[in-house]
Backbone bond lengths (Angstrom), bond angles and torsions (degrees), N, CA, C in turn:
res aa  C-N    CA-C-N  psi(-1)  N-CA   C-N-CA  omega(-1)  CA-C   N-CA-C  phi
1 A - - - 1.427 - - 1.547 108.66 -
2 L 1.309 116.62 143.38 1.442 120.83 179.12 1.525 109.99 -79.88
3 P 1.347 119.17 152.51 1.478 121.26 173.43 1.510 109.02 -59.27
4 A 1.316 115.80 155.95 1.472 121.35 -176.63 1.534 109.63 -56.78
5 T 1.361 117.14 -41.53 1.429 118.18 -175.02 1.497 109.60 -65.01
6 A 1.312 119.06 -37.06 1.479 124.42 179.13 1.509 110.11 -65.40
7 Q 1.315 116.92 -44.24 1.425 123.53 179.05 1.533 110.93 -60.06
8 Q 1.337 115.47 -29.09 1.480 118.73 -177.30 1.510 110.24 -89.64
9 G 1.340 118.58 5.20 1.455 119.60 174.26 1.532 113.40 103.92
10 A 1.333 117.37 -3.98 1.414 120.26 -179.86 1.521 109.28 -74.80
11 A 1.357 118.59 156.04 1.476 121.85 -179.97 1.542 107.00 -69.47
12 P 1.348 115.20 137.07 1.526 118.91 178.20 1.482 109.15 -66.34
13 L 1.350 114.88 154.28 1.453 120.30 178.08 1.538 110.86 -70.56
14 S 1.315 116.94 143.20 1.464 119.68 177.55 1.513 109.73 -87.94
15 V 1.304 115.62 124.68 1.421 122.47 -175.90 1.567 106.86 -123.84
16 A 1.377 115.75 131.34 1.440 120.39 -178.79 1.519 108.08 -66.09
17 D 1.319 115.78 152.61 1.476 122.15 177.33 1.496 106.76 -74.83
18 T 1.343 118.62 112.15 1.463 122.39 179.09 1.543 112.14 -111.60
19 S 1.337 117.54 17.47 1.436 121.00 179.54 1.571 109.29 -75.04
20 I 1.352 111.11 164.26 1.512 117.40 -176.33 1.558 109.11 -64.87
21 F 1.319 118.97 -20.36 1.450 119.68 -177.56 1.550 111.57 -105.97
22 A 1.349 115.53 18.59 1.458 118.39 179.93 1.515 108.91 -62.14
23 P 1.340 117.75 143.14 1.486 120.30 178.12 1.483 110.59 -67.89
24 L 1.341 113.32 145.64 1.497 120.04 178.77 1.514 106.90 -85.68
25 V 1.331 112.46 137.73 1.476 118.26 177.46 1.510 106.26 -90.85
26 L 1.317 118.85 104.70 1.425 122.75 -178.90 1.541 110.05 -119.29
27 P 1.305 117.24 146.48 1.478 119.57 177.41 1.464 112.41 -61.86
28 T 1.326 116.99 154.00 1.418 121.26 179.31 1.503 110.94 -67.25
29 A 1.360 118.81 136.92 1.437 121.65 -177.16 1.520 109.66 -60.19
30 N 1.330 116.43 146.99 1.455 122.11 175.50 1.525 107.95 -150.89
31 E 1.376 116.19 -171.54 1.421 119.68 -173.71 1.586 110.38 -74.28
32 Y 1.278 116.60 -14.33 1.472 119.01 -178.39 1.542 110.64 -91.77
33 R 1.354 117.15 -35.65 1.463 119.75 178.63 1.549 109.60 -142.30
34 T 1.330 116.49 144.03 1.418 121.84 176.45 1.500 110.95 -75.58
35 G 1.334 116.93 176.72 1.440 121.41 178.39 1.534 114.24 -62.07
36 S 1.359 116.01 -25.49 1.452 121.41 177.87 1.477 113.76 -82.29
37 G 1.375 116.59 -11.06 1.446 119.89 -175.16 1.467 113.16 99.08
38 R 1.339 118.00 -9.27 1.487 118.89 -179.27 1.549 109.84 -72.03
39 P 1.367 118.21 158.53 1.446 121.45 -179.97 1.559 111.95 -57.26
40 G 1.353 111.45 137.37 1.457 118.41 173.59 1.525 112.17 -92.83
41 V 1.336 115.78 -171.55 1.466 119.03 -174.15 1.539 111.59 -68.61
42 R 1.332 119.70 -20.31 1.436 121.01 179.05 1.509 112.40 -118.33
43 Y 1.334 116.58 26.78 1.473 122.13 176.18 1.495 111.59 -56.55
44 W 1.310 120.03 146.04 1.436 124.03 -179.54 1.518 109.76 -146.81
45 Q 1.321 116.72 157.72 1.412 125.14 171.90 1.569 107.89 -138.60
46 N 1.291 118.14 139.21 1.454 121.38 174.72 1.540 108.49 -80.87
47 R 1.336 115.13 168.74 1.458 121.28 -173.00 1.542 111.06 -135.75
48 A 1.299 117.96 141.45 1.524 122.46 178.92 1.495 106.13 -134.06
49 D 1.322 117.78 121.56 1.420 125.67 173.39 1.543 111.50 -109.55
50 Y 1.304 115.49 139.00 1.480 119.15 -169.77 1.516 110.22 -125.10
51 D 1.359 115.77 136.59 1.471 122.75 167.46 1.552 105.62 -122.01
52 I 1.346 116.39 116.96 1.436 119.41 -172.96 1.539 110.67 -129.39
53 A 1.292 116.93 134.38 1.480 123.88 176.11 1.522 105.11 -123.16
54 A 1.361 115.61 112.12 1.463 120.61 -174.45 1.519 112.61 -121.83
55 T 1.279 117.74 148.31 1.459 122.60 177.55 1.549 110.83 -128.11
56 L 1.318 117.45 132.48 1.430 123.66 174.54 1.513 109.12 -98.37
57 D 1.364 114.88 116.65 1.460 122.36 176.85 1.449 108.56 -99.09
58 T 1.382 119.13 102.05 1.422 118.12 -176.40 1.545 114.40 -79.13
59 T 1.327 117.72 -9.86 1.449 122.29 172.59 1.516 110.30 -76.60
60 A 1.354 116.20 -49.03 1.428 121.46 -179.47 1.502 111.28 -84.84
61 K 1.339 117.01 -10.08 1.484 124.05 -176.83 1.528 109.40 54.46
62 S 1.295 116.34 54.73 1.443 122.45 -176.68 1.535 112.68 -140.79
63 I 1.320 114.46 160.73 1.441 121.31 171.71 1.521 107.40 -113.31
64 K 1.346 115.78 132.19 1.452 120.97 178.07 1.569 104.88 -123.59
65 A 1.315 117.26 136.35 1.483 116.14 -174.84 1.533 109.31 -152.50
66 T 1.304 113.67 154.39 1.452 121.84 166.36 1.514 106.33 -121.14
67 M 1.309 117.17 148.06 1.438 120.96 -179.55 1.537 113.76 -152.80
68 S 1.313 115.71 152.12 1.492 118.44 170.77 1.538 106.16 -123.37
69 I 1.331 112.49 136.11 1.478 119.94 177.27 1.545 108.31 -114.15
70 R 1.256 118.95 117.86 1.441 122.71 169.88 1.484 110.31 -96.53
71 Y 1.324 115.45 111.60 1.468 121.65 -171.92 1.558 108.01 -109.83
72 T 1.357 116.50 127.06 1.393 121.87 -177.92 1.538 110.59 -112.60
73 N 1.343 114.47 124.92 1.460 120.55 -175.22 1.511 108.33 -95.39
74 N 1.298 116.84 100.31 1.431 123.93 173.19 1.502 115.11 -89.42
75 S 1.351 118.14 1.96 1.463 122.76 -177.67 1.523 109.10 -81.51
76 P 1.311 118.79 168.15 1.475 121.75 175.36 1.504 112.36 -84.48
77 D 1.339 117.93 4.80 1.481 122.71 -176.64 1.502 112.80 -103.22
78 T 1.284 118.31 142.72 1.473 122.22 167.79 1.537 108.32 -81.60
79 L 1.326 114.36 127.02 1.460 120.55 -177.12 1.467 111.65 -101.96
80 T 1.343 119.42 125.22 1.446 123.46 178.59 1.505 112.18 -100.16
81 Y 1.303 117.21 -7.19 1.452 120.16 173.66 1.526 110.57 -151.44
82 I 1.305 118.84 164.11 1.463 126.12 -178.61 1.522 107.51 -129.85
83 W 1.294 116.42 142.43 1.460 120.62 177.93 1.502 107.50 -103.73
84 L 1.367 118.86 133.82 1.412 124.76 175.83 1.581 110.06 -110.10
85 Q 1.276 116.87 139.29 1.438 120.87 172.02 1.518 107.58 -81.18
86 T 1.355 118.71 120.50 1.482 122.47 -178.17 1.545 107.82 -127.89
87 E 1.322 115.00 73.96 1.459 121.45 -169.34 1.562 111.54 -69.13
88 Q 1.328 120.31 -22.39 1.455 118.78 179.21 1.538 112.98 -60.77
89 N 1.365 114.48 -18.73 1.471 116.98 -179.84 1.532 112.56 -70.89
90 A 1.326 116.44 -5.12 1.463 118.90 173.82 1.516 109.83 -65.30
91 F 1.375 116.51 -21.67 1.459 120.67 -177.70 1.562 112.18 -96.65
92 K 1.324 117.20 13.76 1.466 120.48 173.82 1.507 108.44 -81.49
93 A 1.327 115.04 153.61 1.480 121.60 176.94 1.542 108.88 -61.99
94 N 1.274 116.25 139.04 1.489 122.49 175.32 1.571 111.53 66.40
95 S 1.303 116.89 23.43 1.450 118.37 175.84 1.511 110.51 -75.90
96 L 1.324 115.29 165.90 1.443 119.74 178.82 1.525 111.09 -59.77
97 N 1.340 115.83 -33.60 1.456 119.12 177.66 1.546 110.64 -60.97
98 S 1.301 118.93 -38.99 1.409 122.02 -175.61 1.575 111.05 -68.46
99 Y 1.311 114.43 -24.56 1.499 118.90 -179.18 1.554 108.67 -87.62
100 V 1.315 119.33 -29.26 1.430 122.52 -177.99 1.517 112.40 -79.56
101 Y 1.336 115.74 -40.61 1.420 119.36 -176.21 1.545 112.60 -115.73
102 P 1.306 117.94 139.70 1.502 119.39 174.32 1.526 110.48 -60.04
103 Q 1.339 119.80 149.80 1.393 124.54 -174.34 1.525 112.93 -57.04
104 E 1.341 119.29 -38.72 1.443 121.70 -175.52 1.513 112.68 -93.05
105 S 1.298 120.23 8.06 1.411 123.12 -176.87 1.542 109.91 -81.72
106 R 1.330 116.02 178.65 1.468 122.01 -176.47 1.507 112.48 -57.20
107 F 1.356 115.67 -40.88 1.470 120.07 -177.75 1.520 112.50 -105.35
108 G 1.303 117.82 11.11 1.455 123.45 177.63 1.520 112.56 -75.34
109 A 1.320 116.62 153.70 1.461 121.87 -178.14 1.531 111.61 -81.58
110 R 1.362 117.73 -14.73 1.472 125.14 179.07 1.544 111.29 53.05
111 G 1.274 114.21 41.53 1.451 121.53 173.42 1.514 113.78 80.35
112 F 1.328 118.10 4.78 1.465 119.71 -179.78 1.490 110.31 -78.37
113 E 1.310 115.35 140.02 1.445 123.83 175.96 1.516 110.96 -111.13
114 G 1.310 115.18 112.61 1.523 119.29 -177.55 1.485 109.88 -140.54
115 G 1.336 115.46 -139.08 1.419 123.33 -177.96 1.539 113.13 100.71
116 Y 1.353 114.14 162.35 1.460 120.56 -178.27 1.511 111.79 -68.45
117 V 1.310 113.47 143.35 1.474 121.14 167.11 1.518 105.55 -122.36
118 F 1.352 117.36 116.90 1.436 119.94 178.63 1.552 110.77 -91.01
119 D 1.296 115.30 121.47 1.451 120.80 179.94 1.525 110.29 -90.68
120 K 1.284 116.45 -24.10 1.476 122.26 177.59 1.502 111.13 -160.82
121 V 1.347 115.46 135.78 1.472 121.89 169.69 1.517 105.44 -137.55
122 E 1.317 117.57 111.98 1.478 122.73 -175.88 1.531 108.95 -132.18
123 Q 1.334 114.14 145.19 1.452 120.07 173.83 1.541 109.60 -102.69
124 V 1.298 114.70 127.36 1.492 120.18 179.83 1.490 110.45 -79.36
125 A 1.323 118.19 134.63 1.483 122.54 -179.04 1.503 109.07 -58.11
126 A 1.316 112.74 147.29 1.450 121.45 177.60 1.565 110.90 -54.42
127 G 1.294 116.07 132.10 1.469 120.00 179.06 1.550 112.25 93.98
128 A 1.327 117.77 -16.54 1.458 120.17 -179.62 1.533 108.11 -91.73
129 K 1.334 117.44 145.79 1.445 121.03 -179.55 1.527 111.10 -93.56
130 A 1.310 114.65 148.45 1.456 117.66 -178.88 1.530 110.72 -63.79
131 G 1.327 116.85 135.39 1.430 121.87 -178.64 1.530 113.68 88.19
132 A 1.324 117.26 -14.10 1.460 120.01 -177.26 1.489 110.40 -95.48
133 A 1.297 118.12 160.34 1.485 120.77 178.38 1.515 108.29 -65.67
134 G 1.293 117.40 134.34 1.399 122.25 -179.40 1.530 110.77 173.82
135 R 1.310 117.08 171.83 1.445 119.74 -175.76 1.522 110.18 -73.43
136 R 1.331 112.29 131.11 1.469 121.76 177.80 1.475 107.58 -126.68
137 T 1.378 115.08 146.43 1.461 119.26 177.34 1.510 108.05 -129.40
138 A 1.321 112.36 128.58 1.503 118.70 175.16 1.507 107.21 -64.91
139 V 1.302 119.80 130.33 1.445 122.42 -178.26 1.535 108.49 -112.56
140 Q 1.328 114.01 158.07 1.435 120.96 -177.52 1.528 108.02 -85.13
141 T 1.290 115.62 146.06 1.503 121.26 176.85 1.529 106.58 -127.37
142 R 1.311 115.51 147.90 1.456 121.05 175.32 1.507 110.15 -130.29
143 N 1.299 117.10 112.81 1.450 124.09 -177.83 1.509 112.56 -76.36
144 H 1.328 115.86 125.57 1.477 122.09 176.04 1.550 105.86 -125.59
145 E 1.306 116.75 84.27 1.432 121.18 -178.86 1.580 109.72 56.17
146 T 1.368 116.45 -120.36 1.455 118.24 -174.94 1.553 114.03 -94.52
147 V 1.296 115.24 23.27 1.465 122.44 172.81 1.547 108.45 -137.11
148 T 1.287 116.53 147.34 1.492 118.77 -175.76 1.545 108.31 -134.30
149 K 1.298 114.24 128.54 1.464 121.71 -178.82 1.536 109.80 -90.00
150 V 1.328 115.24 124.18 1.501 122.37 178.25 1.557 108.24 -105.07
151 L 1.319 116.02 114.16 1.442 120.82 -179.30 1.550 108.31 -84.82
152 L 1.312 115.77 114.76 1.468 120.64 -173.86 1.537 111.75 -71.42
153 A 1.298 114.73 139.45 1.467 118.46 175.54 1.497 111.28 -75.72
154 E 1.341 115.51 -31.03 1.480 123.31 176.27 1.516 108.09 -121.21
155 P 1.303 121.31 118.77 1.484 122.68 175.06 1.470 111.11 -51.51
156 L 1.308 117.65 147.58 1.454 124.52 178.91 1.528 110.52 -103.55
157 A 1.327 115.16 107.18 1.469 120.53 -174.68 1.513 109.39 -78.24
158 P 1.347 117.98 163.28 1.452 120.89 177.46 1.555 111.87 -60.78
159 G 1.312 115.20 137.27 1.472 121.51 179.87 1.530 113.75 80.31
160 K 1.344 117.71 1.80 1.462 118.88 -178.02 1.518 109.85 -109.48
161 S 1.308 116.57 165.67 1.474 125.07 179.67 1.523 110.12 -122.20
162 T 1.296 114.51 153.80 1.485 120.29 173.41 1.535 107.60 -140.39
163 T 1.358 115.32 159.00 1.426 118.25 -178.96 1.526 108.51 -123.64
164 L 1.360 114.96 136.90 1.432 123.43 174.89 1.554 108.65 -109.44
165 D 1.339 116.18 126.97 1.462 121.11 172.58 1.493 107.12 -102.53
166 I 1.388 115.34 125.38 1.465 120.29 -172.92 1.510 108.93 -132.54
167 A 1.294 118.18 141.47 1.462 124.56 169.80 1.526 107.77 -126.80
168 Y 1.319 116.07 134.39 1.454 117.21 -176.00 1.590 109.70 -153.29
169 H 1.306 114.32 169.43 1.489 117.55 172.10 1.536 108.93 -156.72
170 F 1.283 116.23 163.69 1.487 121.71 -179.81 1.546 108.88 -160.61
171 L 1.312 114.50 155.40 1.443 122.69 176.12 1.555 107.45 -83.96
172 V 1.324 117.46 135.59 1.446 122.52 178.27 1.498 111.72 -76.95
173 P 1.346 121.38 119.85 1.445 120.92 -179.43 1.526 112.46 -63.16
174 E 1.310 115.44 141.95 1.432 120.41 175.88 1.522 111.07 -68.70
175 H 1.327 117.28 -41.95 1.464 122.88 175.07 1.489 109.10 -121.38
176 G 1.335 115.21 89.03 1.468 120.09 -178.06 1.511 107.53 -83.62
177 A 1.331 115.80 -176.26 1.459 121.85 -177.50 1.554 107.13 -89.21
178 D 1.313 118.10 95.82 1.423 124.83 175.30 1.552 114.25 62.36
179 R 1.306 117.41 -72.14 1.467 120.87 -172.10 1.544 111.86 -89.97
180 M 1.296 118.61 0.19 1.455 121.62 -171.23 1.562 110.04 -131.16
181 G 1.327 115.19 126.57 1.490 115.61 178.53 1.533 111.78 159.33
182 R 1.277 118.66 -174.67 1.472 122.50 178.50 1.490 110.87 -145.85
183 D 1.322 115.47 151.91 1.448 122.16 178.27 1.522 107.56 -142.42
184 G 1.302 117.61 95.41 1.440 120.66 -173.47 1.490 111.11 66.39
185 P 1.408 117.34 -124.88 1.453 121.13 176.85 1.496 113.63 -81.73
186 L 1.315 118.69 -7.31 1.458 121.65 -179.62 1.519 111.06 -87.29
187 Y 1.385 113.30 128.77 1.454 119.35 179.23 1.535 109.87 -122.03
188 E 1.293 115.27 131.00 1.503 118.90 175.33 1.532 104.69 -117.13
189 I 1.336 113.83 114.38 1.466 118.66 -169.49 1.539 109.28 -114.58
190 A 1.342 114.64 118.62 1.470 120.70 178.22 1.520 109.49 -141.92
191 Q 1.315 115.09 163.13 1.450 119.92 -179.58 1.528 110.78 49.93
192 W 1.313 117.20 45.53 1.482 121.29 -162.20 1.568 111.78 -113.83
193 Y 1.291 120.03 -3.00 1.444 119.80 177.65 1.557 107.75 -133.22
194 P 1.314 117.39 141.65 1.501 120.19 177.86 1.485 109.81 -61.96
195 R 1.318 115.44 131.70 1.467 123.05 -178.56 1.501 111.49 -122.26
196 V 1.326 117.14 143.44 1.440 118.88 178.57 1.538 109.81 -74.24
197 A 1.321 115.44 126.39 1.452 120.37 177.15 1.505 111.40 -65.57
198 V 1.329 117.32 158.64 1.446 122.47 179.17 1.515 110.48 -74.43
199 Y 1.330 115.00 131.96 1.484 122.47 169.64 1.486 107.35 -114.33
200 D 1.346 116.32 118.99 1.505 118.60 -177.86 1.525 110.71 -134.83
201 D 1.345 115.82 176.64 1.447 122.63 -174.30 1.518 113.23 -79.71
202 V 1.308 118.17 -9.75 1.453 123.81 -178.08 1.510 111.51 -90.32
203 R 1.320 116.26 -51.97 1.454 120.16 -171.41 1.541 113.62 -120.44
204 G 1.351 117.58 0.92 1.458 118.61 -172.40 1.533 108.13 69.81
205 W 1.268 117.29 -132.57 1.484 122.26 179.77 1.551 110.85 -77.12
206 N 1.292 115.60 126.79 1.454 120.43 177.42 1.511 109.25 -94.48
207 I 1.340 115.43 103.76 1.464 118.27 -168.57 1.524 109.77 -132.82
208 E 1.325 118.18 43.73 1.458 119.15 171.91 1.524 111.05 -63.17
209 P 1.336 117.55 142.82 1.423 120.80 -179.41 1.522 110.66 -68.95
210 Y 1.346 113.75 149.83 1.521 120.40 175.86 1.539 107.04 -94.91
211 L 1.329 116.90 130.07 1.428 121.38 -172.77 1.523 110.17 -119.41
212 G 1.344 119.07 12.18 1.442 119.74 179.54 1.512 111.77 101.67
213 Q 1.326 118.55 -22.16 1.421 122.59 174.67 1.499 110.41 -128.09
214 G 1.312 116.60 172.50 1.445 119.64 -177.18 1.497 113.48 88.72
215 E 1.324 118.58 167.28 1.470 122.07 -174.18 1.556 105.86 -116.94
216 F 1.316 113.34 -176.00 1.481 121.78 -175.98 1.502 107.54 -148.25
217 Y 1.286 117.25 168.89 1.478 121.84 172.30 1.547 110.14 -139.60
218 L 1.266 118.74 151.22 1.408 124.13 -171.67 1.548 111.60 -134.89
219 D 1.323 114.20 165.33 1.490 117.92 173.63 1.513 109.98 -71.71
220 F 1.284 117.94 160.16 1.455 121.53 173.64 1.517 111.17 -73.25
221 G 1.326 116.86 157.78 1.489 122.10 179.71 1.509 110.74 174.04
222 N 1.325 116.08 173.67 1.415 122.22 178.26 1.520 108.89 -102.51
223 F 1.375 115.32 147.77 1.501 121.05 -179.59 1.508 107.68 -123.75
224 N 1.288 117.25 129.06 1.469 124.62 167.89 1.502 107.29 -118.07
225 L 1.343 116.23 120.95 1.486 120.88 -172.80 1.529 110.15 -129.30
226 A 1.332 116.05 128.18 1.443 121.93 168.83 1.515 110.24 -116.40
227 I 1.337 115.01 128.62 1.465 119.46 -176.20 1.519 110.15 -120.74
228 T 1.320 114.09 130.80 1.486 120.44 177.44 1.503 109.33 -110.00
229 L 1.334 116.70 125.83 1.439 122.22 -173.81 1.573 111.01 -134.79
230 P 1.354 117.36 161.30 1.446 117.89 174.40 1.543 109.09 -61.34
231 A 1.323 117.75 158.13 1.491 122.40 178.26 1.507 108.15 -61.40
232 G 1.354 115.21 140.93 1.463 119.44 177.76 1.457 114.87 96.15
233 Y 1.330 118.11 -15.40 1.471 120.40 179.78 1.554 111.07 -80.95
234 I 1.304 115.32 145.16 1.452 122.47 174.81 1.541 109.52 -119.83
235 V 1.322 116.89 134.30 1.465 123.56 179.95 1.491 109.61 -98.08
236 A 1.322 116.10 131.87 1.451 122.02 167.64 1.514 105.76 -110.23
237 A 1.349 115.84 121.70 1.432 118.42 -175.35 1.546 109.25 -161.12
238 T 1.355 116.38 166.40 1.438 119.22 175.75 1.522 108.21 -80.88
239 G 1.320 115.74 167.19 1.465 120.01 -179.63 1.497 113.05 109.64
240 A 1.293 115.65 -178.06 1.483 123.83 178.94 1.506 109.65 -111.38
241 L 1.314 116.98 117.56 1.451 121.46 179.20 1.570 111.09 -69.25
242 Q 1.341 114.49 125.99 1.477 118.78 -173.56 1.524 111.45 -96.92
243 N 1.326 119.53 -19.68 1.528 119.64 -172.09 1.471 110.64 -130.92
244 A 1.335 117.40 47.36 1.496 120.81 -178.57 1.533 112.78 -53.53
245 A 1.332 117.61 -40.27 1.445 121.72 -177.23 1.564 111.52 -62.67
246 E 1.345 114.60 -26.84 1.499 118.61 -178.73 1.520 113.02 -85.41
247 V 1.314 118.45 -21.48 1.472 117.66 -168.45 1.517 112.77 -124.41
248 L 1.333 117.83 -11.91 1.494 121.02 -179.13 1.554 110.82 -114.99
249 T 1.336 113.13 156.16 1.497 118.45 175.84 1.496 107.01 -78.43
250 P 1.392 114.89 165.02 1.468 116.15 176.30 1.480 116.45 -59.40
251 T 1.368 116.16 -34.33 1.470 120.95 176.67 1.540 109.21 -64.49
252 Q 1.301 118.66 -44.36 1.441 122.03 -179.22 1.585 109.94 -66.08
253 I 1.283 115.79 -37.71 1.494 118.34 179.95 1.523 109.85 -65.65
254 A 1.367 115.95 -39.75 1.429 119.07 178.50 1.535 111.02 -64.84
255 R 1.330 116.19 -43.02 1.484 119.62 -179.10 1.516 108.79 -65.80
256 L 1.354 119.17 -36.70 1.475 121.82 -178.64 1.515 108.29 -64.72
257 A 1.361 116.00 -43.15 1.446 118.77 -179.04 1.517 112.58 -65.29
258 K 1.324 115.32 -36.74 1.493 119.20 177.58 1.523 110.36 -67.63
259 A 1.326 118.12 -38.96 1.451 122.01 -179.58 1.513 111.55 -66.10
260 A 1.328 115.91 -32.88 1.414 119.53 -178.57 1.559 113.83 -66.76
261 K 1.350 114.70 -18.82 1.460 120.49 177.60 1.507 114.10 -98.39
């Protein structure tokens, strides 16, 4: 039977085909991706390499860090800006997160006021190496909730790389969103460094807001990380520890060697 409105001559409502045999809406095949979505003959991915030096201040309950991001543009487009994922801004007052989730809920900020504070964002001149003497230009940033737009002083041409030197800090939330927070001397640190958002041939910049839940994906790259902590702290993290003899006890070193086998 037709709905009453349709029986009375009104246009029927348009409903998407939700059947098991509904056609898939796929982008038109091109030289970058085939009709199935697999890489085409000119498929590309950009790359971001990170050098980060971070300090945990357990008195101020904060993270302070300096970092350089070497971003390689393998796309056919000249980029005049770069988007960074800045998820700590979910803990700023009046953030989108605070409107979506009640304060005392699982993903709520519980009245905590945090977010990134950028002390420096500079673009290193082409040809200069990160950390070396060379021309640097302070660049403008525009915060949009949990993503931040960096307006490049020098456009980034296809096949070229540029380096951003960044200094920042933020307060560690007491009740973060699942993977982020603190409980007495225990700190669980996640979503804690600005990351370059993915730029691809399908959607351009992927800049969905972070709301405390959900996952993300990033470009490939290398990470070099140095962490400074109060004496007695132990870090559990991904990566390969380079200075075990300097930071672990003989017993811990022996256990680590055994675990590696």
